Structures are given as C-alpha cells and as structure tokens.
C-alpha positions as a printed NumPy array, in Angstrom:
array([[ -97.108,   82.611,  -91.333],
       [ -97.625,   80.939,  -87.952],
       [ -97.143,   77.56 ,  -89.597],
       [ -93.764,   78.54 ,  -91.051],
       [ -92.689,   79.916,  -87.678],
       [ -93.844,   76.68 ,  -86.069],
       [ -91.664,   74.6  ,  -88.381],
       [ -88.663,   76.801,  -87.647],
       [ -89.344,   76.628,  -83.896],
       [ -89.601,   72.831,  -84.1  ],
       [ -86.179,   72.657,  -85.765],
       [ -84.647,   74.859,  -83.074],
       [ -86.398,   72.772,  -80.427],
       [ -85.132,   69.433,  -81.738],
       [ -81.573,   70.859,  -81.679],
       [ -82.082,   72.089,  -78.115],
       [ -83.525,   68.776,  -76.944],
       [ -80.637,   66.907,  -78.553],
       [ -78.172,   69.113,  -76.653],
       [ -80.101,   68.289,  -73.483],
       [ -79.641,   64.583,  -74.089],
       [ -83.134,   63.643,  -75.259],
       [ -83.487,   60.509,  -77.366],
       [ -84.346,   61.426,  -80.942],
       [ -87.621,   59.429,  -80.844],
       [ -89.426,   61.419,  -78.095],
       [ -87.804,   64.613,  -79.396],
       [ -89.198,   63.958,  -82.877],
       [ -92.677,   63.351,  -81.429],
       [ -92.631,   66.55 ,  -79.348],
       [ -91.416,   68.595,  -82.298],
       [ -94.002,   66.979,  -84.558],
       [ -96.683,   68.193,  -82.137],
       [ -95.303,   71.738,  -82.359],
       [ -95.567,   71.587,  -86.161],
       [ -99.068,   70.095,  -86.049],
       [-100.477,   72.596,  -83.542],
       [ -98.964,   75.708,  -85.152],
       [-100.258,   74.6  ,  -88.552],
       [-103.757,   73.911,  -87.191],
       [-103.583,   70.293,  -88.329],
       [-105.349,   67.374,  -86.65 ],
       [-103.119,   65.716,  -84.077],
       [-104.05 ,   62.043,  -84.292],
       [-104.326,   61.813,  -88.101],
       [-100.955,   63.549,  -88.4  ],
       [ -99.23 ,   61.245,  -85.898],
       [-100.911,   57.987,  -86.955],
       [-100.809,   59.009,  -90.608],
       [ -97.909,   61.244,  -91.647],
       [ -95.479,   60.381,  -88.828],
       [ -96.249,   56.662,  -88.939],
       [ -96.088,   56.6  ,  -92.756],
       [ -92.599,   58.104,  -92.75 ],
       [ -91.529,   55.766,  -89.966],
       [ -92.874,   52.688,  -91.752],
       [ -91.525,   53.74 ,  -95.144],
       [ -87.959,   54.078,  -93.925],
       [ -87.953,   50.867,  -91.907],
       [ -89.598,   48.929,  -94.718],
       [ -87.184,   50.217,  -97.348],
       [ -83.924,   49.985,  -95.423],
       [ -84.351,   47.407,  -92.667],
       [ -82.239,   44.747,  -94.384],
       [ -79.467,   47.269,  -95.155],
       [ -79.195,   48.222,  -91.479],
       [ -79.538,   44.589,  -90.392],
       [ -76.825,   43.138,  -92.612],
       [ -74.587,   46.217,  -92.251],
       [ -74.678,   45.896,  -88.473],
       [ -74.225,   42.118,  -88.512],
       [ -71.348,   42.387,  -90.971],
       [ -69.62 ,   44.963,  -88.789],
       [ -70.1  ,   42.873,  -85.666],
       [ -68.688,   39.776,  -87.364],
       [ -65.698,   41.759,  -88.659],
       [ -65.077,   43.057,  -85.156],
       [ -65.544,   39.812,  -83.227],
       [ -63.383,   37.857,  -85.675],
       [ -60.513,   40.317,  -85.26 ],
       [ -60.669,   41.273,  -88.948],
       [ -61.298,   44.967,  -88.298],
       [ -58.356,   45.07 ,  -85.881],
       [ -56.148,   43.21 ,  -88.361],
       [ -56.805,   45.791,  -91.091],
       [ -56.204,   48.67 ,  -88.685],
       [ -52.951,   47.214,  -87.341],
       [ -51.706,   46.637,  -90.872],
       [ -52.286,   50.318,  -91.589],
       [ -50.562,   51.128,  -88.294],
       [ -47.501,   49.09 ,  -89.299],
       [ -47.388,   50.747,  -92.72 ],
       [ -47.832,   54.339,  -91.565],
       [ -46.62 ,   54.231,  -87.937],
       [ -48.127,   55.542,  -84.71 ],
       [ -46.893,   59.051,  -85.523],
       [ -49.5  ,   59.115,  -88.271],
       [ -52.326,   58.151,  -85.928],
       [ -54.74 ,   60.542,  -87.642],
       [ -54.168,   59.071,  -91.085],
       [ -54.334,   55.494,  -89.778],
       [ -57.643,   56.152,  -88.034],
       [ -59.185,   57.923,  -91.039],
       [ -58.123,   55.171,  -93.448],
       [ -59.234,   52.377,  -91.091],
       [ -62.655,   53.96 ,  -90.683],
       [ -63.004,   54.702,  -94.386],
       [ -62.028,   51.141,  -95.332],
       [ -64.696,   49.664,  -93.083],
       [ -67.483,   52.04 ,  -94.136],
       [ -66.728,   51.764,  -97.84 ],
       [ -66.761,   48.018,  -97.331],
       [ -70.329,   48.194,  -96.091],
       [ -70.026,   48.449,  -92.307],
       [ -72.651,   50.839,  -90.909],
       [ -71.398,   54.189,  -89.606],
       [ -72.991,   53.466,  -86.228],
       [ -71.297,   50.066,  -86.023],
       [ -67.918,   51.473,  -87.075],
       [ -68.003,   53.891,  -84.151],
       [ -68.17 ,   51.022,  -81.65 ],
       [ -65.752,   48.821,  -83.601],
       [ -63.006,   51.358,  -84.208],
       [ -63.026,   53.358,  -80.961],
       [ -60.875,   50.965,  -78.861],
       [ -58.202,   51.058,  -81.592],
       [ -58.508,   54.836,  -81.867],
       [ -58.082,   55.312,  -78.116],
       [ -54.845,   53.299,  -78.083],
       [ -53.487,   55.043,  -81.193],
       [ -54.153,   58.504,  -79.792],
       [ -52.802,   57.598,  -76.367],
       [ -49.516,   56.511,  -77.997],
       [ -49.445,   59.655,  -80.141],
       [ -50.576,   61.756,  -77.12 ],
       [ -53.286,   63.543,  -79.096],
       [ -56.486,   64.831,  -77.437],
       [ -59.65 ,   62.762,  -77.71 ],
       [ -61.499,   65.562,  -79.501],
       [ -59.464,   64.78 ,  -82.621],
       [ -60.684,   61.169,  -82.55 ],
       [ -64.185,   62.552,  -83.123],
       [ -63.081,   64.532,  -86.182],
       [ -61.041,   61.662,  -87.629],
       [ -63.814,   59.062,  -87.33 ],
       [ -66.38 ,   61.543,  -88.643],
       [ -64.179,   62.246,  -91.673],
       [ -63.583,   58.575,  -92.44 ],
       [ -67.142,   57.387,  -91.852],
       [ -69.442,   60.352,  -92.442],
       [ -68.183,   62.175,  -95.525],
       [ -66.702,   60.774,  -98.744],
       [ -67.447,   57.094,  -98.015],
       [ -71.018,   57.989,  -97.071],
       [ -72.13 ,   60.067, -100.035],
       [ -69.489,   60.402, -102.74 ],
       [ -67.351,   57.348, -103.541],
       [ -68.921,   55.475, -106.479],
       [ -70.494,   52.208, -105.38 ],
       [ -70.569,   52.955, -101.665],
       [ -73.253,   50.813,  -99.984],
       [ -74.243,   53.629,  -97.605],
       [ -77.981,   54.324,  -97.66 ],
       [ -77.283,   57.959,  -98.567],
       [ -76.121,   56.584, -101.915],
       [ -79.076,   54.21 , -102.238],
       [ -81.978,   56.554, -101.503],
       [ -81.649,   58.541, -104.765],
       [ -80.909,   55.305, -106.625],
       [ -84.223,   53.863, -105.463],
       [ -86.204,   56.908, -106.627],
       [ -84.287,   57.802, -109.799],
       [ -83.486,   54.283, -110.985],
       [ -79.759,   55.039, -111.093],
       [ -76.914,   52.671, -110.114],
       [ -74.855,   53.037, -106.928],
       [ -71.938,   54.081, -109.175],
       [ -73.818,   57.079, -110.645],
       [ -71.688,   59.993, -111.943],
       [ -68.352,   58.439, -110.907],
       [ -66.189,   61.428, -111.885],
       [ -68.216,   63.793, -109.708],
       [ -68.092,   61.283, -106.859],
       [ -64.335,   60.865, -107.04 ],
       [ -63.72 ,   64.619, -107.224],
       [ -65.978,   65.23 , -104.208],
       [ -64.189,   62.446, -102.315],
       [ -60.752,   63.915, -102.996],
       [ -61.908,   67.35 , -101.81 ],
       [ -63.483,   66.065,  -98.593],
       [ -60.601,   63.763,  -97.72 ],
       [ -57.89 ,   66.267,  -98.683],
       [ -59.36 ,   69.235,  -96.827],
       [ -60.381,   67.103,  -93.856],
       [ -56.967,   65.536,  -93.414],
       [ -55.256,   68.923,  -93.811],
       [ -57.533,   70.5  ,  -91.203],
       [ -57.153,   67.703,  -88.645],
       [ -53.36 ,   67.644,  -89.134],
       [ -53.291,   71.387,  -88.503],
       [ -55.425,   70.916,  -85.38 ],
       [ -53.071,   68.205,  -84.105],
       [ -50.162,   70.65 ,  -84.393],
       [ -52.233,   73.29 ,  -82.594],
       [ -52.991,   70.766,  -79.845],
       [ -49.295,   70.006,  -79.392],
       [ -48.426,   73.714,  -79.204],
       [ -51.161,   74.213,  -76.617],
       [ -49.885,   71.176,  -74.68 ],
       [ -53.146,   69.261,  -75.035],
       [ -52.763,   65.606,  -74.115],
       [ -54.72 ,   62.388,  -74.329],
       [ -56.911,   62.108,  -71.241],
       [ -58.941,   58.873,  -70.913],
       [ -62.613,   59.279,  -70.146],
       [ -64.34 ,   57.701,  -67.138],
       [ -65.473,   54.736,  -69.261],
       [ -62.123,   54.154,  -70.993],
       [ -60.455,   50.99 ,  -69.743],
       [ -57.057,   51.516,  -71.334],
       [ -55.726,   48.163,  -70.084],
       [ -58.549,   46.348,  -71.841],
       [ -58.08 ,   48.498,  -74.952],
       [ -54.342,   47.901,  -75.173],
       [ -52.943,   46.647,  -78.481],
       [ -53.15 ,   42.889,  -78.91 ],
       [ -50.432,   40.674,  -80.309],
       [ -50.843,   40.925,  -84.119],
       [ -49.973,   37.22 ,  -84.381],
       [ -53.295,   36.462,  -82.678],
       [ -55.238,   38.254,  -85.417],
       [ -56.251,   36.878,  -88.827],
       [ -54.043,   37.686,  -91.8  ],
       [ -54.918,   41.181,  -93.039],
       [ -55.25 ,   39.939,  -96.618],
       [ -57.892,   37.436,  -95.569],
       [ -59.544,   40.123,  -93.441],
       [ -59.913,   42.317,  -96.525],
       [ -61.662,   39.631,  -98.585],
       [ -65.175,   40.192,  -97.154],
       [ -64.855,   43.95 ,  -97.711],
       [ -63.627,   43.417, -101.266],
       [ -66.473,   40.98 , -101.918],
       [ -69.051,   43.558, -100.822],
       [ -67.728,   46.288, -103.127],
       [ -67.145,   43.826, -105.964],
       [ -70.704,   42.495, -105.831],
       [ -72.155,   45.999, -105.77 ],
       [ -70.295,   46.763, -108.999],
       [ -71.183,   43.402, -110.592],
       [ -74.876,   43.741, -109.653],
       [ -75.132,   47.383, -110.738],
       [ -78.042,   46.599, -113.064],
       [ -80.154,   45.26 , -110.198],
       [ -82.265,   47.429, -107.933],
       [ -79.568,   49.067, -105.733],
       [ -81.323,   48.036, -102.504],
       [ -81.322,   44.398, -103.623],
       [ -77.735,   44.601, -104.84 ],
       [ -76.378,   46.042, -101.59 ],
       [ -78.444,   43.641,  -99.485],
       [ -77.032,   40.692, -101.435],
       [ -73.508,   42.109, -101.157],
       [ -73.7  ,   42.673,  -97.39 ],
       [ -75.296,   39.281,  -96.803],
       [ -72.525,   37.644,  -98.845],
       [ -69.83 ,   39.597,  -96.985],
       [ -71.321,   38.515,  -93.649],
       [ -71.504,   34.866,  -94.718],
       [ -67.926,   34.975,  -96.021],
       [ -66.72 ,   36.449,  -92.725],
       [ -68.379,   33.633,  -90.807],
       [ -66.938,   30.989,  -93.149],
       [ -63.383,   32.37 ,  -93.093],
       [ -63.213,   33.157,  -89.389],
       [ -65.708,   30.802,  -87.732],
       [ -63.119,   29.494,  -85.284],
       [ -61.985,   33.03 ,  -84.397],
       [ -65.48 ,   34.182,  -83.448],
       [ -65.758,   33.201,  -79.802],
       [ -69.541,   32.949,  -79.741],
       [ -71.09 ,   33.066,  -83.249],
       [ -74.654,   33.116,  -81.896],
       [ -73.899,   36.063,  -79.603],
       [ -72.286,   37.871,  -82.55 ],
       [ -75.495,   37.33 ,  -84.538],
       [ -77.781,   38.468,  -81.715],
       [ -75.722,   41.529,  -80.783],
       [ -75.279,   42.475,  -84.438],
       [ -79.064,   42.476,  -84.823],
       [ -79.517,   44.467,  -81.598],
       [ -77.006,   47.117,  -82.702],
       [ -78.975,   47.713,  -85.891],
       [ -82.217,   48.532,  -84.1  ],
       [ -81.596,   51.912,  -82.466],
       [ -79.881,   53.581,  -85.442],
       [ -82.732,   52.339,  -87.66 ],
       [ -85.447,   53.547,  -85.263],
       [ -83.745,   56.906,  -84.655],
       [ -83.437,   57.614,  -88.373],
       [ -86.992,   56.416,  -89.006],
       [ -88.238,   58.765,  -86.258],
       [ -86.52 ,   61.709,  -87.93 ],
       [ -88.047,   60.699,  -91.268],
       [ -91.419,   60.517,  -89.514],
       [ -90.929,   64.058,  -88.224],
       [ -90.033,   65.136,  -91.754],
       [ -93.201,   63.547,  -93.137],
       [ -95.236,   65.516,  -90.591],
       [ -93.559,   68.699,  -91.825],
       [ -94.208,   67.603,  -95.407],
       [ -97.888,   67.094,  -94.63 ],
       [ -98.673,   70.575,  -93.272],
       [ -99.566,   73.676,  -95.232],
       [ -96.339,   75.494,  -94.287],
       [ -94.245,   72.913,  -96.129],
       [ -95.455,   74.327,  -99.43 ],
       [ -93.817,   77.615,  -98.462],
       [ -90.453,   75.864,  -98.119],
       [ -90.946,   74.053, -101.43 ],
       [ -91.971,   77.272, -103.163],
       [ -88.948,   78.981, -101.658],
       [ -86.634,   76.28 , -103.02 ],
       [ -88.17 ,   76.441, -106.485],
       [ -88.287,   80.23 , -106.522],
       [ -84.585,   80.618, -105.816],
       [ -83.071,   82.439, -108.819],
       [ -80.584,   79.63 , -109.231],
       [ -79.896,   76.859, -111.753],
       [ -81.859,   73.647, -110.988],
       [ -78.821,   71.722, -109.722],
       [ -77.976,   74.513, -107.283],
       [ -81.524,   74.84 , -105.976],
       [ -81.748,   71.029, -105.648],
       [ -78.571,   70.973, -103.543],
       [ -79.911,   73.818, -101.396],
       [ -83.248,   72.052, -100.938],
       [ -81.564,   68.782,  -99.904],
       [ -79.406,   70.647,  -97.391],
       [ -82.455,   72.41 ,  -95.951],
       [ -84.263,   69.085,  -95.522],
       [ -81.166,   67.431,  -94.014],
       [ -80.813,   70.356,  -91.624],
       [ -84.477,   70.178,  -90.607],
       [ -84.272,   66.469,  -89.866],
       [ -80.66 ,   66.343,  -88.616],
       [ -80.164,   63.37 ,  -90.888],
       [ -78.655,   62.96 ,  -94.36 ],
       [ -80.791,   59.9  ,  -95.043],
       [ -83.909,   61.482,  -93.554],
       [ -83.515,   64.744,  -95.466],
       [ -82.622,   62.956,  -98.691],
       [ -85.614,   60.629,  -98.385],
       [ -88.016,   63.523,  -97.927],
       [ -86.501,   65.496, -100.815],
       [ -86.52 ,   62.552, -103.205],
       [ -90.072,   61.52 , -102.346],
       [ -91.529,   65.035, -102.554],
       [ -89.379,   67.054, -104.938],
       [ -87.19 ,   64.576, -106.833],
       [ -89.717,   63.891, -109.625],
       [ -90.202,   67.624, -110.237],
       [ -86.466,   68.173, -110.635],
       [ -86.315,   65.196, -112.996],
       [ -89.037,   66.927, -114.983],
       [ -86.648,   69.838, -115.55 ],
       [ -84.546,   67.622, -117.802],
       [ -81.679,   66.984, -115.387],
       [ -79.559,   63.879, -115.978],
       [ -80.622,   61.293, -113.356],
       [ -77.055,   60.198, -112.528],
       [ -75.921,   63.812, -112.011],
       [ -78.942,   64.613, -109.825],
       [ -78.251,   61.416, -107.859],
       [ -74.644,   62.257, -107.062],
       [ -75.143,   65.951, -106.325],
       [ -78.112,   65.306, -104.023],
       [ -76.254,   62.493, -102.274],
       [ -73.177,   64.66 , -101.607],
       [ -75.341,   67.644, -100.653],
       [ -77.199,   65.558,  -98.069],
       [ -73.926,   65.217,  -96.135],
       [ -73.747,   68.951,  -95.385],
       [ -76.243,   70.34 ,  -92.882],
       [ -77.167,   66.824,  -91.761],
       [ -74.411,   67.037,  -89.14 ],
       [ -75.817,   69.931,  -87.138],
       [ -75.631,   69.417,  -83.348],
       [ -79.034,   67.718,  -83.1  ],
       [ -78.091,   64.928,  -85.509],
       [ -78.584,   61.452,  -84.049],
       [ -75.296,   60.297,  -85.579],
       [ -73.425,   63.238,  -84.046],
       [ -74.922,   62.559,  -80.633],
       [ -74.073,   58.855,  -80.867],
       [ -70.485,   59.551,  -81.921],
       [ -69.863,   62.046,  -79.107],
       [ -71.515,   59.757,  -76.572],
       [ -69.361,   56.753,  -77.499],
       [ -66.198,   58.868,  -77.506],
       [ -67.038,   60.338,  -74.119],
       [ -66.635,   63.87 ,  -75.524],
       [ -69.064,   66.768,  -75.085],
       [ -70.457,   68.959,  -77.863],
       [ -68.365,   71.813,  -76.508],
       [ -65.169,   69.739,  -76.751],
       [ -65.642,   67.86 ,  -79.999],
       [ -68.266,   69.482,  -82.207],
       [ -66.05 ,   72.18 ,  -83.723],
       [ -63.747,   69.708,  -85.488],
       [ -66.642,   67.449,  -86.42 ],
       [ -68.609,   70.391,  -87.818],
       [ -65.739,   71.57 ,  -89.999],
       [ -65.083,   68.171,  -91.609],
       [ -68.714,   67.033,  -91.936],
       [ -70.52 ,   70.304,  -92.685],
       [ -68.161,   72.893,  -94.18 ],
       [ -66.056,   70.638,  -96.421],
       [ -68.953,   68.586,  -97.874],
       [ -70.695,   71.854,  -98.786],
       [ -67.509,   73.013, -100.529],
       [ -67.318,   69.687, -102.385],
       [ -70.953,   70.063, -103.445],
       [ -70.264,   73.499, -104.92 ],
       [ -67.305,   72.19 , -106.92 ],
       [ -69.119,   69.204, -108.42 ],
       [ -72.13 ,   71.358, -109.311],
       [ -69.796,   73.598, -111.322],
       [ -68.283,   70.523, -113.011],
       [ -71.733,   69.126, -113.808],
       [ -72.798,   72.434, -115.342],
       [ -69.719,   72.138, -117.571],
       [ -70.898,   68.712, -118.707],
       [ -68.378,   66.716, -116.634],
       [ -69.788,   63.789, -114.691]])
C-alpha cells in the first residue's frame, strides 16, 4: 500500500515541482527517489539500472528523429520558408482570421516533420505579430499553437512523423499510416472542437476588452512582418514538407523509425539545396538545429527514465492489475492505461513508450488488430500527457511568456479534453469494425 501511495505522491510532486519551475531532469530524479524509497527498493540499482535503462532506450531509439526534426525546422526557419508558408496563409485568410492562420501554419509545419519544440520557437514571432494586429490576448496564442502542434498532427493524422505515431509502430510492426479512417475521424474532431472553442474564447476576450499585451521579452519591432518579396516562393517552401510526407508514405513498408529518419534527412537536404543562398550562415543553422534537439530529447528521456523506475517497483503491478481488471472492453482499458501512463510521466511519448514496452504485447495477445491498437493508443497518449507538469507545456508557456494561470485553461481544453473525446469516438468506431 505504501508503494502505491509513494507512486501517487511522486506524480503529485513532479507536477508541483514543474509549477515551481524545476527542470524536468532533476524533478524526475527526485520523484524517482520517492518511488524507490516508498517501495523499499535499492537506490543505486534503481537509478543506474531502471532509470538509466529508460533514459538510454529513448535516446537510442529516437535520437535521429529529434536530431533531423530539429535541424529541418531550423533550416525551414532560417531560410524564410516557414514564414513564407505562414504569410501565404495570412494572405488567403486575412489577419481577421489570425486564429485559423496560426493553427494551420503550426499544423502544416508539424505534419511536415518539424518537431513540436522547434515549431514553438519558429512560429512564435509570426504569432505575436498576427495577434497584435488582431488585438487578441497572448493566452490564445498558447491554445492555437497547442492545437496545431500537439493534437491531431501529433497522434492522429495518418503518416505523421511525430514520435507518438512511431512508438507503437516500432513495437507492433505497424506502418505510420495505421488505421487511417480512425486517424482522420480523430483529427476532424480535435481540429473542429479546438477551433470552435478558441473562436468562442476570442469573442469572449473581445467582450471582456482583453487586448494584446507584449511580454517583457517581446521585441515587436524585430518581430514585425517582413516584406513578402524577400521570402522564398511559398510553393517552393512547401516542397520539403511535401517530400517528407511523401517519403513516409512511399517507405511505409520499412521500419517506421528508418522511414521517418530518411524522410526528415531528405527534407533537410532539400531545404539546404533549394535555399542555400537564403540561409545566412548554414553552419550556424546546423549547429543551432542540433543544439535545439538536445533539451527536448533529454527532458523526454528523463521522464521515460522516471517511468521505468515506476515500472520496476512492486507497486507498478497494482496499476497494471488495475488496468487489466477494469470491467471494460480491451480497447477501452488500453486507452485508459495509456492515459494513466501519460499522466504519470507528463509525456505522451514517455507514457506511450512505457505502455507499449510493458503492456502492449499482452493486449496484442487478446486478439486486437495491431493497426487499431496502434491508432487508439497513439491518440489516447495525447490526453493526460498535457497536465501542468508536462515538459512540453512548460516549454510552450515559457516561450510565450505566459503563466500557467493565464494560459493553461485554453491549452488544457484543446490538448486534454478534446483528444479524450476523440479517443472515445474512435474506440466506438473500432468496436463497430470501422478502421
């Protein structure tokens, strides 16, 4: 009993430490110690064994994805390609539709293979100018970027190169396009509800006379819109993104990790070839792209390490037994188990990794279709992963210059509530034989 309480305390503690501004790496180590001590486990073997094993596993499996995703995003940003795509959307939809422009810009980049963490840095200057012109509060920027980068393009759209779509593929042997109908339905639900909610909130903000207020680190003169004639043609700018998605589909019979790595590497190379003269300092773009991949990779690996510590103690069996003992159909209990793991770790990829490595084979043994299990677990991982202690949530709020109190409500609705609703719908469809 003490062990179970210790796990629950460690989860509450990691949320508290995140709110207090702790880096996720020391927070994960402190909370791992709480789990170890309350479960009467040996400290050094648990840290050097379980924690380190989880850390090494995640870095070893996904290093190249983070590396090329970050480098690709940096090259797209430094070449002006990301801005070109965004300004094209701005010209099509107009500044009055700032929310839609921002969501579509973010979604285009993430579905094209740019890491969520990189997109935040790439898209924020554009978002700040858009919302200043539309006079919408900065808190809505958080919700819009979270919707475009952390929901349907992360877990649901068939072929997305996000690691949340690759983790189940690696374990189950399924393609990145698994269960396309379920993925498309979930995407429509998340995008539709998210856009409706944020549009409603923008009207509420106008009624309450909320305005755009730059943060202390917002240099609005530097962020001002550039002359579109100085940017690459938007059609050329789209080519690297199209090449990434196209290669993922073409290479669907390869190991998904290999396929996405090849696709992102090709997209990066194509960006350099097409826009070499537009990248002011290609070497600096390479070096900074590599640097930007490190912290997101280490933070997620630390959370996975914490999850492996939890997995290695006696109390974990109680959580597994609880998941399996739920009087629910297997697909429902699988979705619940993934959400529990994602909530414990504050990470969709961390929770999904732990579930797939520890419980995935047992659910496969129940006769579930691998592609259906893949898609439902992937979408489910995007639910409770976005609790306040999530590393991605903290990064997003930090870059935006918005506090949890100001921005988390909108983010929580679009990245927690709506993905859970989408998961419920696609489970019902899967139980009807639609996938």
